[in-house]
N, C-alpha and C positions, 0 to 999 in steps of 0.2 A: 504494500500500500504506500502511496506517496503522501507525504506530509509537508505542509509549508511551515517553516519556522520563521515567524516574523519578528524582527529585531526592533524594539522600540527603545528610545533613549531621549533624554533631555538634550536637544540639539546643541544648546549653548555649551553644555559640558564637553561635548565632542569637539566643537569648533574652538574651544578654549585650550585644547591640548596643544602642547608645543609640537613642532614637526617630529622631534625625537620621541616624544610620548606616543604620538599617533603611529609612528613607524613601529614602535615596540608593540603596541596593541595589535596592529595588523600582522606583525610577525607571529604573535601568539595565535591569532585567529586563523591565519593561513596554515599553521601547523596542524590545526584540527581539520581544515579543509583538505589538506594533502592526505591525512590519514583516512578520512571518509572517502576520498577519491580512490585511494588504493584498495579500500574495502568494497568499492563498487556501490556505495550508499549515496554519494553526493550527486545531485543533479545540478541544475542552474543555481547560482548564488549571485547576489548583487549587493553592492554598497550604493545606496541611492544618493543622488545629489542633494544640495541644500533645498529645504522647503521653500525658501524665498524664490527659488527658480522654478517652482512647481506651479501648475495651474489646475483648476478643477472645472470639469464640464458637468453642469447640472441644469435641471429644469425640463419642462415639457418640449416636445417637438425636437428641433435641432439643438436645443439647449443653449445655455449661455456659458461662455468661458470666463472664469473669474480667476484672479491671481491667488496663488497659495492654496494649501489644503484646508486652512481654517479649522483645524481639529480642536475640539473643546477638551483638550487634555494636556497635561504637562509634557508627556512623552510624544515624540513624533516617530513615524515609521522611517527608519534609516537604512534598513537592509532586509534581505530575505534569503532563505535557503530552501531548496527543495530536496528532500531526502526520501529514500526508499527504505522503509522499515517494515519488519514483519508485524510489529505491535506498536500501539501508542506508547508503551513504556520505553521502547527502543528509541523513539523520536524524542521523548522527554529526556532520556539519558544524553542524547546529542545536545539538546538545549542546555542541559546542566554543564556539559563540557564547555560550551560557548560562554556560559555565565561564569564559569570558574575563571576564565581569563578576562572577562569583561563584566565584573560583578555589579555594576550599577545599571546594566541594561535589563530590560524586561523582554521576555521571549514568549510569544504566543504560538502554540502548536495547534495546527488545524489540519484535519484530513482534507485531501484534495479529491474532489469527486469527479473531476474531468481534467486530464493532463494532455495537452497538445504541445509537443516539444517545438514545433516550428522548425526554422532553419538554424544551423549553428551560427553564432555570432562571433566575430573576432574580438579578442580582448583589447580594450583600449583603456588608457589611463587619462584622467582629466585633471 
């Protein structure tokens, strides 16, 4: 079964990291990614851009595009992982590994009811 692990965090806490602190955090997270990839568990994963660069489409018909996500929460969705696990407990264990190296993050684990992989995307850094 595929699970989405959605990573929420207070965005200002992440943007306040020094480049060295951010690099150290990413090194720790990528070690988990590499392990999951070797195990054949990891699907797509993404670190999302700043919420200030986001827009939201909402409303009837063609909808209206507005700036930002405007979530009524302290934490913003900053990343996601897709994992293939036999049980919900296995997906929770992965989220616990991620939280071990990023203890102030909040991880939501949700079963994926439809997974369409699309085309492979090339890795780019921004």
